[in-house]
C-alpha positions in Angstrom: 33.6 -96.3 -57.9 37.1 -95.7 -56.4 39.0 -98.7 -55.2 41.3 -96.6 -53.1 41.4 -96.6 -49.3 39.0 -94.0 -47.8 40.3 -90.9 -46.2 41.1 -90.9 -42.4 37.8 -90.5 -40.7 35.9 -91.4 -43.9 35.9 -88.2 -45.9 38.2 -85.3 -47.0 37.6 -82.1 -45.1 39.4 -79.3 -47.1 38.8 -75.7 -46.0 40.5 -73.9 -48.9 38.0 -71.6 -50.5 37.2 -71.8 -54.2 39.2 -69.4 -56.3 36.1 -67.2 -56.8 35.7 -66.6 -53.1 39.3 -65.9 -52.1 39.5 -62.2 -53.0 36.5 -61.4 -50.8 37.9 -63.5 -47.9 41.2 -61.7 -48.2 39.5 -58.3 -48.1 37.6 -59.4 -45.0 40.8 -60.7 -43.3 42.5 -57.3 -43.7 39.8 -55.8 -41.4 40.4 -58.3 -38.6 42.8 -58.6 -35.7 46.0 -60.3 -36.8 47.9 -63.3 -35.4 51.2 -63.9 -37.0 52.1 -67.6 -37.6 55.5 -69.3 -37.5 56.6 -71.2 -40.6 55.4 -74.5 -39.0 52.0 -73.1 -38.1 51.7 -71.8 -41.7 52.6 -75.1 -43.2 50.0 -76.8 -40.9 47.4 -74.3 -42.1 48.2 -75.2 -45.7 47.9 -78.9 -45.0 44.5 -78.4 -43.2 43.4 -76.1 -46.1 44.0 -78.7 -48.8 42.4 -81.5 -46.8 45.7 -83.4 -46.2 45.1 -83.3 -42.4 41.5 -84.5 -42.7 39.4 -84.8 -40.5 41.0 -81.6 -39.0 39.3 -78.4 -40.0 41.2 -76.1 -37.8 43.7 -75.8 -35.0 43.1 -78.1 -32.0 41.1 -77.0 -29.0 42.2 -78.0 -25.5 40.3 -81.3 -25.3 41.8 -82.6 -28.6 45.2 -81.2 -27.8 45.3 -83.1 -24.4 43.8 -86.2 -25.9 46.5 -86.3 -28.6 49.4 -85.6 -26.2 48.1 -88.2 -23.7 46.8 -91.0 -26.0 47.8 -90.2 -29.6 44.1 -90.1 -30.5 41.6 -87.3 -31.1 38.6 -87.0 -28.8 36.5 -88.8 -31.4 38.8 -91.9 -31.1 40.6 -91.4 -34.4 44.4 -92.0 -34.3 46.4 -88.8 -34.4 50.1 -88.7 -33.3 50.9 -85.1 -32.5 49.3 -81.7 -31.8 48.3 -79.3 -34.6 48.2 -75.9 -32.8 48.4 -72.2 -33.1 50.1 -70.3 -30.2 50.2 -66.7 -29.0 51.7 -64.9 -26.1 49.7 -64.4 -22.9 49.5 -60.7 -23.7 48.0 -61.5 -27.1 45.7 -64.1 -25.5 44.1 -61.4 -23.2 42.8 -59.5 -26.2 41.4 -62.7 -27.9 37.8 -63.6 -27.1 35.8 -66.8 -27.8 33.9 -66.3 -31.0 36.3 -63.7 -32.5 37.5 -64.0 -36.0 41.3 -63.6 -36.5 43.3 -63.0 -39.6 46.2 -65.5 -39.8 49.4 -64.0 -41.4 52.6 -65.9 -42.3 55.3 -64.2 -40.3 58.1 -64.8 -42.9 56.3 -63.5 -46.0 53.6 -61.2 -44.5 51.0 -63.2 -46.5 47.4 -63.3 -45.3 46.5 -67.0 -45.4 43.2 -67.6 -43.6 40.7 -66.7 -41.0 40.3 -68.5 -37.7 37.0 -68.5 -35.7 38.2 -68.9 -32.1 36.5 -71.6 -30.0 39.1 -72.1 -27.3 42.2 -70.7 -25.7 44.4 -72.5 -23.2 47.8 -72.8 -21.5 49.7 -76.0 -22.1 52.8 -77.9 -20.9 55.5 -77.5 -23.5 57.9 -80.1 -21.8 55.1 -82.7 -21.6 54.3 -82.1 -25.3 57.9 -82.5 -26.3 58.3 -85.7 -24.4 55.1 -87.1 -25.9 55.8 -86.1 -29.5 59.6 -86.2 -29.8 60.4 -88.7 -26.9 62.8 -86.0 -25.6 62.8 -82.5 -24.3 66.4 -81.9 -25.3 66.6 -78.3 -26.5 69.1 -79.3 -29.2 66.4 -81.3 -31.0 65.1 -79.2 -33.9 61.5 -80.0 -33.2 61.8 -79.4 -29.4 63.5 -76.0 -30.2 60.4 -75.0 -32.2 57.9 -75.9 -29.5 59.9 -74.3 -26.7 60.0 -71.0 -28.7 56.2 -70.9 -29.2 53.8 -68.7 -27.3 52.5 -70.0 -24.0 48.8 -70.0 -25.0 47.2 -72.1 -27.7 44.2 -70.8 -29.7 41.8 -73.4 -31.0 39.2 -72.9 -33.7 37.8 -73.6 -37.2 39.6 -72.3 -40.3 38.9 -71.1 -43.7 42.0 -70.6 -45.9 42.4 -68.7 -49.1 46.2 -68.8 -49.8 48.6 -71.6 -50.9 51.5 -69.3 -50.2 52.8 -69.5 -53.7 53.4 -73.2 -53.7 50.8 -73.9 -56.4 52.4 -71.4 -58.8 55.9 -72.3 -57.9 55.6 -76.1 -58.4 52.8 -76.1 -61.0 51.5 -79.6 -61.7 53.8 -81.1 -59.1 51.7 -79.4 -56.4 48.6 -81.5 -55.7 45.8 -81.8 -53.1 44.5 -85.2 -51.9 41.4 -84.7 -54.1 43.6 -84.4 -57.1 45.9 -87.3 -56.4 43.0 -89.6 -55.7 41.6 -88.6 -59.1 45.0 -89.4 -60.7 45.2 -92.8 -59.0 41.6 -93.6 -59.9 42.2 -92.8 -63.6 45.2 -95.2 -63.5 43.0 -97.9 -62.1 45.1 -98.3 -59.0 43.7 -99.9 -55.8 46.9 -100.0 -53.8 49.5 -97.2 -53.8 52.9 -97.2 -51.9 53.9 -93.7 -50.7 57.6 -92.7 -50.4 58.3 -89.8 -48.0 61.5 -87.9 -48.7 63.3 -84.7 -47.8 66.5 -85.8 -49.6 67.6 -86.4 -53.2 67.0 -90.1 -53.9 70.1 -92.1 -53.7 70.4 -95.8 -54.7 69.0 -97.1 -51.4 65.9 -94.8 -51.8 65.5 -95.9 -55.4 65.7 -99.6 -54.3 63.1 -99.1 -51.6 60.7 -97.3 -54.0 60.9 -100.1 -56.5 60.2 -102.6 -53.7 57.0 -100.7 -52.9 56.1 -100.5 -56.6 56.4 -104.3 -56.9 53.9 -105.0 -54.1 51.4 -102.2 -55.0 49.7 -101.1 -58.2 51.5 -97.8 -58.1 54.2 -95.7 -56.5 53.7 -92.2 -55.1 56.9 -90.3 -54.6 55.9 -87.4 -52.3 58.8 -85.0 -51.4 58.3 -82.4 -48.7 59.0 -78.9 -49.9 58.2 -76.9 -46.7 60.9 -75.5 -44.5 63.7 -77.9 -43.6 66.6 -77.6 -41.1 69.8 -75.9 -41.9 72.0 -78.0 -44.1 69.2 -79.9 -45.9 69.3 -79.6 -49.7 66.7 -77.0 -51.1 63.6 -78.2 -52.8 64.4 -76.8 -56.2 67.6 -78.8 -56.4 65.9 -81.9 -55.1 63.2 -81.6 -57.6 65.7 -81.6 -60.5 67.1 -84.8 -59.0 63.7 -86.5 -58.7 62.8 -85.5 -62.3 66.0 -87.0 -63.8 65.7 -90.2 -61.8 62.0 -90.7 -62.7 62.8 -90.1 -66.4 65.8 -92.5 -66.5 65.2 -95.2 -63.9 61.5 -95.6 -63.2 58.5 -96.8 -65.3 56.6 -93.6 -65.3 53.3 -95.4 -66.1 53.5 -96.8 -62.6 54.9 -93.9 -60.7 53.6 -90.5 -59.8 55.4 -87.6 -58.1 53.8 -84.7 -56.3 55.1 -82.3 -53.6 53.4 -81.0 -50.4 54.1 -77.9 -48.3 54.5 -79.3 -44.7 57.4 -78.3 -42.5 59.4 -81.2 -41.1 59.2 -81.7 -37.3 61.9 -84.4 -37.2 59.6 -86.3 -34.8 60.7 -89.7 -35.9 58.1 -92.3 -34.8 55.3 -89.7 -34.2 55.9 -88.1 -37.6 55.9 -91.6 -39.3 52.3 -92.0 -38.1 51.4 -88.5 -39.3 53.0 -89.3 -42.7 50.9 -92.5 -42.9 47.6 -90.7 -41.9 47.9 -87.9 -44.4 49.2 -90.3 -47.2 45.9 -92.2 -46.6 44.1 -88.9 -47.3 46.1 -88.6 -50.5 44.9 -92.1 -51.5 47.8 -94.4 -50.4 47.3 -97.8 -49.0 50.9 -98.2 -47.9 53.9 -96.1 -46.9 57.5 -97.2 -47.0 59.1 -96.9 -43.6 62.8 -97.6 -43.5 65.6 -97.0 -41.1 65.3 -93.8 -38.9 62.2 -92.5 -40.7 61.8 -88.7 -40.1 64.5 -88.8 -37.5 67.3 -86.4 -36.6 70.5 -87.0 -34.6 70.5 -90.0 -32.3 67.1 -89.5 -30.6 65.5 -92.6 -32.0 66.4 -96.2 -32.4 66.9 -97.4 -35.9 63.4 -98.9 -36.4 61.4 -97.1 -33.7 59.3 -95.5 -36.5 58.3 -99.0 -37.6 57.6 -100.3 -34.2 55.2 -97.5 -33.3 52.7 -98.7 -35.8 52.2 -101.9 -33.7 50.9 -99.8 -30.8 47.8 -98.9 -32.8 44.9 -101.3 -33.3 44.4 -103.0 -36.7 42.3 -100.8 -38.9 43.0 -97.5 -37.1 45.4 -96.4 -39.8 44.5 -97.7 -43.2 47.7 -96.7 -44.8 49.9 -99.5 -43.6 53.7 -99.4 -43.3 55.9 -101.4 -45.6 58.7 -102.1 -43.1 62.0 -102.3 -44.8 65.5 -102.7 -43.3 68.5 -100.6 -44.2 69.5 -100.9 -47.8 73.0 -100.9 -49.1 75.2 -101.9 -52.1 76.9 -105.2 -51.6 80.1 -105.9 -53.6 79.7 -109.6 -53.3 76.0 -109.6 -54.3 77.0 -107.1 -57.0 73.8 -105.0 -56.4 71.5 -103.4 -53.9 70.4 -105.5 -51.0 69.2 -105.1 -47.4 70.3 -106.0 -43.8 67.5 -108.6 -43.9 68.4 -110.3 -47.1 72.2 -110.1 -47.5 74.4 -112.7 -45.8 77.7 -110.9 -46.3 79.8 -108.9 -43.8 80.1 -105.1 -43.3 83.4 -105.1 -45.2 81.4 -106.0 -48.4 78.8 -103.3 -47.9 78.7 -99.7 -49.1 76.3 -98.1 -46.6 74.3 -95.3 -48.3 72.6 -92.5 -46.4 71.5 -89.0 -47.2 73.7 -87.6 -44.4 76.8 -89.3 -45.8 75.9 -88.2 -49.3 75.6 -84.6 -48.2 78.8 -84.7 -46.2 80.8 -86.1 -49.2 79.4 -83.5 -51.6 80.0 -80.7 -49.2 83.6 -81.8 -48.9 83.9 -81.8 -52.7 84.2 -85.6 -52.9 82.5 -87.4 -55.8 80.5 -90.3 -54.5 80.8 -93.6 -56.4 78.1 -94.6 -59.0 76.8 -97.4 -56.8 76.1 -94.7 -54.2 73.9 -92.5 -56.4 73.0 -92.3 -60.1 75.4 -90.2 -62.1 72.7 -87.9 -63.4 71.7 -87.1 -59.8 75.3 -86.6 -58.7 75.9 -84.1 -61.6 73.0 -81.9 -60.3 74.2 -82.1 -56.7 77.8 -81.4 -57.5 76.7 -78.3 -59.5 74.7 -77.2 -56.4 77.5 -77.7 -53.9 80.1 -76.1 -56.2 77.9 -73.0 -56.4 77.7 -72.6 -52.6 
């Protein structure tokens, strides 16, 4: 019997069809009216498909949408921090009837990904959603920009999916569903697993935090996002090389597992931290490392707002608990990695390490010091930046 935390809501609810049924479903989809999805909507479909967004089995109806925006809970009482929706224009909505089946096509690749059975269509308040999810309606915020560009009508309904949009073939064994990671963790005999969310190459601070998580849990789950990022972020292929070399040289691979997942970042800070915890629970994780400015962008969130939001939920609502860690840095007097909480020395002795600073140095052709990032990682990143 598994010792892992149960999925959110008690069971996984994947809607990705078995391989043997996908060709027939695709053929059927090609006979149906089409709704084209944005990259974010497609990534949400993929997450629902694999069961990562359990207990969701489709895009939210009006009741669940409003419950999530107003209370950060689904209508069944389960914690859920932000809407998972599909939108269309008012003109499209007029042609869509309750009970219809729609073929969902990824707009960027023209790939048929799934079939939605419509059970609701409704107008919604974009500004209210942005303030609830992002704590701002500033159009310069990457996530706000996405919401404001959506159609004005949401379509709710149940999904079946039959595509993984090439992620499974592109990333091979690194691409895994919650069912697969749970099996891996069970085979290793782990009861507690610390997840590490990342959209950046791991620098020394990340490495330090990962090892802290690995010390307090049976295993470490490094889980990079490989969906669409904002302009300027380092592409997944380059980051994957960095993760591989770091795992090989600086981690005990018996106690660490790395897989990737296809979601698109929303940069929703605190709200996204809760989402990260919920779907890591579905992947089998008991804990998630939440550091400074988790899933943030710009100056929209305070340094530890993504940690503080967990305290607004009742005990037991989210079984994947945060490991709250303060900003890590290299201290010249300590002669090693330390944190704001544990180091007594002044700022003049600290080398602050951040993904933003690392990217800026590399883009400027500067070679960061070895106590900033491992030399093997820097070699990969310097090669990438020099090719741009």
